MARTI-988886 format. One record per residue (C-alpha): residue in three letters; y, x, z. Coordinates in Angstrom, 1 decimal, padded with zeros to 4 digits. Each point is the difference from the previous one (the first is absolute). Layout:
R_aa_c2_c1_c3
R_ALA_Y_X_Z $
...
% end
This chain:
R_aa_c2_c1_c3
R_MET_001.4_024.8_003.7 $
R_GLN_-003.8_000.9_000.8 $
R_ILE_000.1_-002.9_002.5 $
R_LEU_001.2_-002.4_-002.5 $
R_ASP_-002.6_001.1_-002.4 $
R_GLU_-002.5_-000.5_002.3 $
R_ARG_001.2_-003.5_000.8 $
R_LEU_-000.1_-000.9_-003.9 $
R_ALA_-003.5_001.3_-000.2 $
R_ASP_-001.0_-002.0_003.1 $
R_LEU_001.5_-003.3_-001.6 $
R_LEU_-001.5_000.6_-003.4 $
R_LYS_-003.6_000.6_001.9 $
R_ARG_000.6_-003.2_002.0 $
R_MET_000.9_-001.9_-003.1 $
R_GLY_-003.1_001.2_-001.9 $
R_SER_-002.3_-001.2_003.0 $
R_ILE_000.9_-003.7_-000.7 $
R_GLN_-002.8_-001.2_-001.8 $
R_ARG_000.8_-003.7_-000.2 $
R_MET_003.2_-001.8_-001.0 $
R_GLU_001.3_-003.4_-001.0 $
R_ARG_003.5_-001.2_-000.3 $
R_GLY_001.2_-003.5_001.3 $
R_LYS_-000.7_-001.8_003.3 $
R_LEU_-002.7_-002.3_001.0 $
R_CYS_000.6_-003.6_001.3 $
R_ARG_-002.4_-002.5_001.6 $
R_MET_-000.1_-003.3_-001.9 $
R_SER_000.6_-002.7_002.3 $
R_GLY_-002.8_-002.4_000.6 $
R_ARG_-002.5_002.2_-002.0 $
R_PRO_-002.3_003.0_001.0 $
R_ASN_001.5_001.9_-003.0 $
R_TYR_002.9_002.2_-000.3 $
R_ASN_002.5_001.0_-002.8 $
R_HIS_001.1_003.3_-001.1 $
R_GLN_003.5_000.0_-001.3 $
R_THR_001.4_003.0_-002.2 $
R_TRP_002.7_000.7_-002.7 $
R_GLN_-001.5_001.1_-003.4 $
R_ASN_002.3_000.5_-003.0 $
R_GLY_002.8_-002.0_001.6 $
R_ARG_-002.1_-002.8_000.9 $
R_ASN_-001.5_-001.2_003.4 $
R_VAL_-003.8_-000.2_-000.4 $
R_VAL_-002.3_-001.9_002.6 $
R_ARG_-003.8_000.8_000.3 $
R_TYR_-002.2_-002.2_002.2 $
R_VAL_-001.9_002.2_002.3 $
R_LYS_-003.2_-001.0_002.0 $
R_SER_-000.1_000.8_003.6 $
R_GLU_-002.8_002.7_-000.4 $
R_HIS_002.7_001.9_-002.1 $
R_VAL_002.6_-000.2_002.5 $
R_ALA_-000.7_003.1_001.9 $
R_PRO_-000.4_002.5_-002.9 $
R_LEU_003.2_-001.5_-001.7 $
R_THR_002.0_000.4_003.2 $
R_GLU_-001.0_003.5_000.4 $
R_ALA_000.9_000.9_-003.7 $
R_ILE_003.4_-001.7_000.6 $
R_GLU_000.4_001.9_003.0 $
R_GLY_-000.8_003.2_-001.9 $
R_TYR_002.6_-000.8_-002.7 $
R_ARG_002.6_-000.4_002.7 $
R_GLN_-001.0_003.3_001.7 $
R_TYR_000.1_001.7_-003.4 $
R_MET_003.4_-001.2_-000.8 $
R_GLU_001.3_001.2_003.4 $
R_LEU_-001.3_003.2_-000.6 $
R_VAL_001.5_000.3_-003.6 $
R_GLN_003.4_-001.0_001.6 $
R_GLU_-000.5_002.7_002.5 $
R_TYR_-000.8_002.5_-002.8 $
R_ALA_003.0_-000.8_-002.0 $
R_ASP_002.1_000.3_003.0 $
R_LEU_-001.3_003.6_000.6 $
R_VAL_000.4_001.0_-003.6 $
R_ILE_003.6_-001.4_-000.2 $
R_GLU_000.8_001.9_003.4 $
R_ARG_-001.3_003.3_-001.7 $
R_THR_001.7_-000.6_-003.3 $
R_ARG_003.2_-000.2_001.9 $
R_GLN_-000.8_003.1_002.0 $
R_GLU_-000.6_001.8_-003.3 $
R_ILE_003.2_-001.4_-001.7 $
R_PHE_002.6_000.1_002.7 $
R_GLY_-001.7_002.7_002.4 $
R_ALA_000.0_-000.6_003.7 $
R_GLU_001.4_-003.3_001.7 $
R_PRO_003.2_-000.9_-001.8 $
R_ALA_003.0_000.5_002.0 $
R_GLU_001.5_-003.3_001.7 $
R_ASP_002.6_-000.5_-002.4 $
R_GLU_-002.5_000.2_-002.9 $
R_LYS_-002.3_-002.3_001.2 $
R_ALA_-000.1_-003.3_-002.2 $
R_LYS_002.4_-002.5_001.3 $
R_THR_-001.1_-003.5_000.6 $
R_ARG_002.3_-003.0_-001.2 $
R_LYS_-000.3_-003.5_000.9 $
R_THR_-001.4_-002.1_-002.7 $
R_GLY_001.4_-003.3_-001.0 $
R_SER_001.2_-001.9_-002.8 $
R_ARG_003.0_001.6_-001.6 $
R_LYS_001.3_-003.7_-001.1 $
R_LYS_000.2_-000.8_003.6 $
R_SER_002.2_002.8_001.2 $
R_ALA_002.1_-000.6_-003.0 $
R_ALA_000.2_-003.7_000.9 $
R_ARG_000.8_001.2_003.7 $
R_LYS_002.7_002.2_-001.3 $
R_GLU_001.8_-002.7_-002.1 $
R_VAL_-000.1_-002.5_003.0 $
R_GLU_001.4_002.7_002.5 $
R_GLU_003.0_000.7_-002.6 $
R_GLU_000.9_-003.5_-000.2 $
% end
């Protein structure tokens, strides 16, 4: 548990060290020296025109956000792992592990069943 806590603390430290973040992506505009920055805000695609001198810092900020989200995902995975250990104890026995099932449309399955019965 101590190793897990140390990993969580390290992830928080790394998340806190990211100083610039921006969502979205940067695209070069064809035939122009400018770029556009595309991002979603309030359910809408927002496009901003970006001069070439702002491309490098914006690219760094977009990369910072990507790294941050990657660290957040890793942090969540570790907290979930710890939570499961606290709830269920040691690694669950093979028969207690969550069983996966195929996903698919029930309508298709029902339709296949009807065809097979005919």
